[in-house]
C-alpha positions as CSV (number, residue, x, y, z in Angstrom):
1,X,0.0,-0.1,-0.1
2,X,1.5,3.3,-1.2
3,X,0.6,6.4,1.1
4,X,1.8,10.1,0.3
5,X,1.5,12.5,2.8
6,X,0.9,16.3,1.5
7,X,1.9,19.0,4.0
8,X,-1.2,21.0,4.8
9,X,-1.5,24.4,2.8
10,X,-0.6,27.6,5.2
11,X,-2.2,30.9,4.1
12,X,0.2,33.9,4.8
13,X,-1.8,36.8,2.9
14,X,-4.6,37.4,0.6
15,X,-5.0,40.5,-2.0
16,X,-7.2,42.0,-2.4
17,X,-8.9,41.8,1.2
18,X,-12.1,43.5,0.2
19,X,-14.3,42.5,-2.8
20,X,-17.8,43.4,-4.2
21,X,-20.5,40.6,-3.4
22,X,-21.1,40.5,-7.1
23,X,-18.4,38.0,-7.5
24,X,-15.6,37.8,-10.1
25,X,-12.9,39.2,-8.2
26,X,-9.6,37.3,-8.4
27,X,-8.3,36.8,-4.8
28,X,-4.3,35.9,-4.8
29,X,-3.5,34.0,-1.9
30,X,0.2,33.7,-0.8
31,X,1.5,31.1,1.6
32,X,3.1,27.8,1.8
33,X,2.8,24.1,0.7
34,X,0.5,24.8,-2.3
35,X,2.1,22.7,-4.8
36,X,1.4,18.8,-4.0
37,X,3.4,17.2,-6.9
38,X,0.2,15.4,-8.1
39,X,-1.4,18.7,-10.1
40,X,-4.1,16.4,-11.4
41,X,-5.7,17.0,-8.1
42,X,-7.8,20.2,-8.2
43,X,-7.1,22.7,-5.3
44,X,-10.0,24.4,-3.7
45,X,-11.1,27.4,-1.9
46,X,-14.2,27.9,0.5
47,X,-15.4,31.4,0.5
48,X,-18.3,32.2,2.9
49,X,-19.1,28.4,2.9
50,X,-19.0,28.2,-0.9
51,X,-16.6,25.8,-2.6
52,X,-14.7,27.2,-5.6
53,X,-11.9,26.1,-8.0
54,X,-8.2,27.4,-7.2
55,X,-5.5,27.6,-9.7
56,X,-2.1,27.1,-8.3
57,X,0.4,29.5,-9.7
58,X,3.5,28.3,-7.7
59,X,4.7,26.6,-4.6
60,X,3.7,29.8,-2.8
61,X,0.8,31.3,-4.6
62,X,-2.7,30.4,-5.9
63,X,-5.7,32.2,-7.1
64,X,-9.6,32.0,-6.4
65,X,-12.3,33.8,-7.8
66,X,-15.0,35.1,-5.6
67,X,-18.6,33.6,-6.0
68,X,-21.5,35.8,-5.9
69,X,-23.8,36.1,-3.0
70,X,-26.4,38.3,-1.5
71,X,-25.6,40.5,1.4
72,X,-27.3,43.7,2.5
73,X,-24.3,45.3,4.6
74,X,-20.5,44.8,4.5
75,X,-19.6,41.2,5.9
76,X,-16.0,39.6,7.0
77,X,-16.1,36.1,5.3
78,X,-13.5,33.4,6.0
79,X,-11.2,31.9,3.4
80,X,-9.9,28.3,3.5
81,X,-7.8,26.4,0.8
82,X,-7.4,23.0,0.0
83,X,-4.6,21.4,-2.1
84,X,-6.2,17.6,-1.9
85,X,-9.3,18.3,-4.1
86,X,-11.4,19.7,-1.1
87,X,-10.9,16.3,1.1
88,X,-9.0,18.9,3.8
89,X,-8.9,22.3,4.1
90,X,-6.1,24.6,6.0
91,X,-6.3,24.7,9.8
92,X,-5.2,27.6,11.9
93,X,-5.4,31.3,11.2
94,X,-8.2,31.8,8.6
95,X,-7.9,35.0,6.9
96,X,-10.9,36.9,6.1
97,X,-12.1,39.2,3.3
98,X,-14.4,42.3,3.5
99,X,-17.3,41.6,1.1
100,X,-19.5,44.6,0.4
101,X,-22.9,44.9,-1.6
102,X,-22.4,46.8,-4.8
103,X,-22.8,50.6,-4.8
104,X,-26.3,52.0,-5.8
105,X,-26.2,55.4,-7.1
106,X,-29.4,57.2,-6.2
107,X,-28.7,60.6,-7.3
108,X,-26.0,62.9,-9.0
109,X,-25.1,66.5,-8.3
110,X,-24.9,69.1,-9.8
111,X,-27.6,68.1,-12.4
112,X,-25.7,69.9,-15.3
113,X,-22.3,71.5,-15.9
114,X,-21.3,74.8,-17.7
């Protein structure tokens, strides 16, 4: 029986740390142990409870795209990563992303310019 142990992913930073709730923002995650040696296994992120695919850019960087979800006011949500197809996610410190609802323009002033 062959067994391969993968070191758990460790998140050091996330950029940007704020994103709109409309989704689509790419979160660049830096840390350690993102390459597993078996890149056929899809890395994953959990953002506010939603699992999304991650793209590993190197041993110390991956990127995930924010999903869209409804919120009425700004909310800080946890971010977790997995390098083994979503079977296990990082433990320890969990960075957070501040998600805000989209801006709604209700009026413009001045109404005209000279």
